[in-house]
C-alpha positions, 0 to 999 in steps of 0.5 A: 494649249495647256500641258496635260499628262495622264498616269495610270496604275494597275494594282492588284485590286483595280486600276487607277488613272489621273489627268494632271495639269503641269502645275500638279493639279489633278483634273480628273481621276477614276478607279475600276476594280477587277477580281482575283482568281485563286484556283487553289491555295498559293495560286493567284491569277488575273486575266491581262485583258482586265488590266487593259479594259480597266486602264482604258475605261478609267483614262476615258472617265478621267478625261471626261471628268477633266473636260479637256481636249485630248490634244492637250495630253502631252504624254502617258505613262503606266505603272503596275504591280510586279513581277507577273508572268504574262505570255503573249503570242506573235499576234500579241494575244495573251496565252494564259491568265498571268500568274501575279506577284503573290502567286507561289506555284513556282516553289519547286522551280525555286528550289531547283534553282537554289540547289543547282546554282545557290543563292550567291550565284543567283544574286551575283548579277540580279542582287535578288534572292531565289523565290517564286515571287520573281518573274524568272521563276514564274517563267520556269514554271510555265516551261516545266508545266505548260511546255507547249504554251512556253514554246508558243510564247513570243514574249513574257510581259508584266501588267504595265508592259502589257497595257503599254503594248496595247496602247502602242503596239511596242513590246518592251519593258522598263528598267524597273520592271526588268529588275524584278525578273531575278536571276537572268537580269543584271541590275547594275548594267540594266540588261538581260544576263545572257549567261544566266538565262542560258544556264536556266534554260530560258530563251532570251528572245522571249524577253522584251527589250529594256528601256529607261523608265522615262524613255518615250517608247511609242505613240498611242495607236488609232485603235487604242485612241478610240478605246481610251479617248486619247489622241492618236500619236500621243507619246507613251513613256516606258513606265515603272513598278507601282511602288516606285510611282507612289514614291515619286508622287510622295516626294521620295526621290532622293538618296536616303528617302524612305516610304511605305506604299500600303497597298494590297502588299506592303512595300517599304522602299529605301532609295540609294545611289550606291549599288549596295544591296541587302541579301534578304531584301528586294532590289530594283531600279528606281524611277527618279533616276532610272540610270543610276538610282536603286530601291532596297525594298522590304516587301510583305505579301499581305498588307491592304489585302488583309483588310480587303479580305476582312471586309469581304468575309466579315464586313458585308454590312459595312460594305452595303452601308458604305455603298448606300451612304457613300462612306468608307467601309474601312473607316467604319471597321476602323472605328471598332478597332480604335476602341481596342487597346494596343496589342489587341488584348493579346490577339496576334496575327501572323499575316502570311495569308499568301506566303511571305517575301522579305525578310525570310522568303517563305512561300509556304507560310500561312496566316495564324490567329493566335491568342483568341478568346471568347472576350475578343470581338470583331474589332479586336480581330480587325485591329490585330490584322492591322498590327500583324501587317505592321509587325511584318513591315517592322521586321524589314525596317530593323533589317535596313537599320542593321544593314547600316542604311541612313534613313531620312525621316519622316517616313512617308506613308501612301496608298490605301491602307495609309488612309486610316489614321489608326493604322498610321499611328500603329506604324508610328508607334511600332517603328518609334519614328514620325510618319507623314501622310499626304491626304490629297495625294493620288499615289502611283497614278500621279507618279506616273503622270510626273514620269510622263512629264519628265519623259516628254520634256514638260518637266526638266526632272523629278524635283518638280514634285517637291513644290507639291508635297504637302503633308496633311497628317503627321503622327509622332510615336507614343513611347508607351505604346512602342514599349507595349508593342515590342513585348508583343513583337517578341511573341510575334517573332517567336510564334513564327519560328515555332510554327514555321516547320508546320507550314511545311508539314501542312503543305505536305498534307494538303499537296498545296506547294 
């Protein structure tokens, strides 16, 4: 009997699942979208049942495509975007729409923590700053604004925790997801910080038990098997955060490796064993050795989200054409942008459509289109979106260099935005370093399949991925393009500094905090 592994990733836009053979071949794959609820500016919600339905459906579809006996599946692992606040009752039913990583409603709660404890106290054990992004702040918002719901809550879960619970009945989390709770978590000792939770007024018993990413935490139940097509009793591994799974899939498993997951958000991860953390960045536990390895994460709120927004609002014709002709609508839009010179003829975008995380943590920041003239076309605007998102990532790259991090090159690019050859070249030119892309990579779901394999003993460790890594495209930086981009980048940085106070003023006028 063959050893087959299943990996699923819950993204902000949809869920992806793969069935993978132990030699790394993807035997079947499927993807299913779901919507994003934005009831007011700065809020972002999703129904947790959408995640379960999408994962269950895509696993069933991938198994059918693979045409294998479900008994051949040795293990399953789930990753997801994180952090998110999903409350479940004692019957394990969701009590609300989860407010997801990009939700900014906890601004007042974050400010209270900042005034009460200060940034240094908050980062003492968590190694993370204070921001509405982190799950602990989201939970504080629930306690303050929906106290009855908070009291009724049995546990608070991430999306991967929720789906793992639906698969197994086990209410747990993993080292990676737990490290994005913020204040209230001890990242070095990989446990809840009881003293900090008490000071925050949060109930530790509402938090799930924490396991290593590769730990087997349960088995597929009968009802879950009927829903997914998996066999009852199939081992389920604890899981991880989506960017970590993507890094694993692309061979970023060693000290010094750096990779950008260009999904809905932009996540640039630097791997390191030493517990040395950057003040302005996100710190979390990495998957490849979850007992000892860390990731310093430069994470922007909007990356692929910008291109999806542009497609949905201004690319309806491309979207319809793509469906009819089975072609990529983003590639169609990219062809227009490729005709536009470096710097988009003076058009600059601040990509902060849902606030921003690293390196300056401003939940009230918003998007800005600067320099627009009658000469600019739709292609200019689309290219400016790509360039603006890359400038934001470049800020984080510079921060890592300033912190003395020794980076291994080429930089590995993955996830949806990295499919664009134009966008990959923009990254190479702005960063002035070589970048590489694995065309055949399925990203995070493959990383989860590898994680499942390590957890159940199919693989001895994560080094198995090194035999499968094959860069299909490598882009070298163009020195002239880099010099041009640096002139625009200076304007980009000044523009943010100048308009930053007005984001506060705008929030006061609109009431959208």
